[in-house]
N, C-alpha and C positions, 0 to 999 in steps of 0.2 A: 550768511556772510561770515567769513573768518578773517582774522588779522594775520598778515604775513610780513616778513622782511626778506628782502633779496639783496645780496651783495653781488655786484658784477665788476669784473676786471676787464677793461678794454685795452686793446693794443695801442701802442704809441708809435708804431712804425710810420704811420701817415701823419703824425703830429697830434698835438693836444686838441686842435680844432676838430679833427675827425672824430676823436674820442668824445668830445662834447656834443657833436652831432648825433652820435650813437646814443649818448645819454638822453638827449631830447627825444629821440625816436622811441626808446623804451619807456620814457616818462609818459609820452602820448599814448602808448599802448596800454599802460597801467591805468591811466585816466579814463580811457574809453571802455575799460572792462571792470572798473571798480572805483573805489574812493582812495585817492592818493593822500596820505596823511603828511608825509615829509620826504624830501630828497636831501641826502647828506653827501656832498661831494668831498671825498677824502683826498682826491687829487692824485698826483704822481707819487708812487711809492715803489720802493725796491721789492722785487719778488723774492721769496725764500729760496726758490730754485728756478732754473730757466724753464720757461714755457714757450715752445716754438722758437727757441734760440733768442728769447727776449728776456732781459734782466729787470725791466721796469714795466709797470702797468698803471692804468688810471682807474682808481677805485671809486665806486658810487654805491651808496646804500639807499634803497627804496623801502619805505614803510607804507603799507596800504591795506585796505580791506577789500576782499573780492570773494566771488563764488568759489566753491571748492575745486571746480574743474579748471579755473584760470591758471594756477601755477604750472600745471603740466603744459598748457599752451605757451606760456611765457618761456619755459625751459626749451620747448621745441623750437620756437622762433630764435632764441639765443643761440642754440646749437647750429643753426643753419645760416647765421649772420656772420659775415666776415668781419673781423675786428674784435670779436668777443673771445677773450682768452678763457675765462672761468665764470661760472655762476654758482651761487648757493642760495637756495630758497628754503626758508624755515617758517613753519607755522608757529605763531606766538602763543 
């Protein structure tokens, strides 16, 4: 088991409630595959540049411990989920 941190930026086109639902979905995915240490909601932030014609995103930071193959699965699920603008997964 290794420690990881993941920053996700969710789209706000469907509102903050939709972004919070996505946050809970990924929180449950991390909990089912590892040990979630903390979830830090940064909230609505202005993006440095437009992503899919959007100027703002909803930022969330997950700190967790998981098996080495889980981050690849998390990244795969994030890439096929509508409403996820960007992800960054780092091994601590």
